[in-house]
Steps between C-alpha positions, in 0.01 A plus 500: 500500500621848424504781751211745495516864617312577823583857599749783473543842660658800327629791705644848463845588629494568873706787645673284760782250551251213481181415315221259592215326319237255625345204322123523489345246511741307718733267308404136459738250657737349244461775242792690346565850636720749312635839608688767307657788692701807403661807655645809333861463622765229521403319818438146622135392504350246737154346533274404791131432554243457774459124448867395519541363150829359376596738219750390236680777314499473124726799439621828645666751266649841567571778252193424289325795338797712607552463876199295607470157664235236435443147626260212451392222736261205510346284773259211539193649667373424847133548580413821677538877476821619340636855483839514324765765562810576292759698699830671420816504708563860395287809462341514155238767452269265310424129540252289304342155515265291288372152589320213329361152569451200271290190562666162459404140568832372629819660626616813310863434412753733339637364173696770311633833625762653265706811571395862449478649152528877445494745211338817374219583261126441486506118529631315804575128515633242739770253418374167365386262770664191356297188424223459756488173689134416440236603250260683731680791664428848629726770355549812711661808348640771730530803273597861552532805274649830615281683247183355652165409340600133512277250316535120502637360178386217273279240669574633849244663728609781734422383851611754757688827457672783687407849387605860554261789427263253335756347264614136532878461497559140606270200493453129527346321203409138437441245230389138537649256250443133423810407300865469599712775346732787583293810576561875519294769674452834323339838565468833325484860617647847469859493378769484767715252688329175589555176691339157479491166681308181435426217743312181411308280742365148475204365694630177652201280583579186704409162357126466544463859613177672397537745212156616384137398455203583277128420511200517270155346454294430194280271292685273259861584421629720784834681516705621798809707422820502703565869443866525603780324316526122534847346531613191312519199732235628741208276588146597404201358687146545365191429710194464277175467695201401282176571685128426480541167313513674161826359364871458569827640378647286223839670464708796615702697246703820479665474157842430653493225762359149530262437791429168667203433725642340817182479708123532481260517795120503503368674809183671618439844644160444657326312216698665219763296321859621451736307273839638605787417267872566562715560191875567494769609256863609507556837329697432184620854435502852643188694409381848597158362605307178456132458410390155618172359368294219650316353203142381547215494250228549761644527849459775757857553623671657802864527388823565691854498359813510719873526430771357727879536490699244304607180677669180393161328515139603556313174539143447622516304824218497760139621514179524696157648429187591693140611462432706809174620646426865572762644734739793530781253575583278204769231491626234262732209574709357632678369195719195515852556629694694237767296324788749531588788731471791259152531352255768389158457660203661323149521647194604297152595622177589315153586628166399361369743239297791623690517829798731546768531763839647575784255572782516752782248469597353835866464602729370366322556167503812285201598288612536138176569312136559583176597328243612754210549259525331163306721256393204284372241745493665842755266656807577710833316482856533628843335497762485776841335509788409728857391429593222744846364580419179687283196426156473655127490437365837382173673590368821345258743659324829437298731720197635312315825551168318461375155592477316166528145366825445309689254283872472582810332358859483624792374289875483553788516253845355570796728423786253539519126424176401323280269707323203346185607314187497718329259260583316180328771296619795709138617535302493823121507464282533808120505486309631798120507501247606759 
């Protein structure tokens, strides 16, 4: 999955030896935080914040734009309020700061960070990054122009700037790419001396780590689109829930990958039938987004697609299912004892049509997708998951906002040595009737 921008704050120069800027809303734990600071004399800049982040300096250069100093830092965000301050050891008359935050699924990790590039004119550029380590990376340009009126170049988007008298002089800019290459950041502005840096970041998702999810509902062929980039080697799980005994999903396609149905469960929510199928695929190539279609000539479908970080294996292992009476506390399981230590556990819940509820995943699960009021059929459904590191029977549970009858399924996927298949066909079919 590629990074996505969440927020940035631009500021004017502050007539002081330090400058501060607060994230609002508060940063999300695990996200990438970036800070660019500058002062109008040759000093040493330092960074601090109110939430005790560990800041890693990308660069600090003196004598840019004449006799100025600028510096860039990044950190992995902690949850909570965060006000960042850039301070100088000396006594500049002006100090500036701009900050930004980017969402990511895994651990934001610095890849390339070449040295400063400088020049003069109306176009600024960084040095080339060198070949990026993975296809999906976030490119950050740190650009400054002494003449001002700086504008991001090429495919970049300006994302945070420091201004004086209403004119932007230095900025951060970003681009999100999905192919390995050597990249350069550029900017344009009023002619004068300029300076440029580029830093590239990769989103390192652990094996089996959740990346993204998408949902949709419809009659007949129904498509859910993973909107962010999908990485080659990642595992894709599709939950296709055919309701009201109209029909079933016959295949899942996306024009790129080959899907296999690994399980099918027939369950009831009150007296309404749910045929819940689990389909999987391994992403064959990097794509910017992925539209996944559950094909059915007549079915009413509740559809969820999920992406998980690449692992050496992603093999269907254990399962359980349930048709539960009306309650705000809904559980499914336990499964059989998982075959290996490291497994992804996915729990799915759907209400009877015409009854809606909110869903809260209970620890240690995390809710990954939910539709509270399906506009087509009036059902509610949700998915939660958990990444376990020891063998054991698994139980899923949700707390509902309303007391409703539900159908539930829980499945596990092994991430290390493949276990024996759960049956000779690899498909589990369970029929529950009132």
